[in-house]
Steps between C-alpha positions, in 0.01 A plus 500: 500500500208258509353442156136489404543131413627429851199683642269293281657176621476610863136600451409166345670329796294710743807671642334840530709610798819441303368721219407778741841487669684506167281782373555709814875453464491606133235772479701676232381250240147642511568734211712256305296183553124557529436127447691416818311780675172344390604163644610671823156662516331162462726356773405780738135432418541128577661589833219742589720809471229689316624853571850422368350321199291809427806725525686294240193484275481878501867524405476259206165614367654663193626188324197297611214750467322281244616153616195299619708290744642814661159666516344190657774473763489873577121491538524195729757678715274803530197284584692324778556842653134594473559748217210374291435817299867535405516129409201544273663802331819302439339188361223648288 
């Protein structure tokens, strides 16, 4: 299983595709590792996979509902998809 620390190192190195591949192979960690899910969301965002990033954001909203970094990323994802009203609801 890929750890959150590994995901962080890959993200810093700009290896977003590697994160996405590892995440897709290990989807089961979503419930057990929301931090890794958050990094996978950011990787999808960097790759322009906005719909998939939104899907993961919606799944991890519980642990991050008041995290400003999560809210900012989620709102940016929604804006990139033209969902301005929803983005405003999320971020404000």
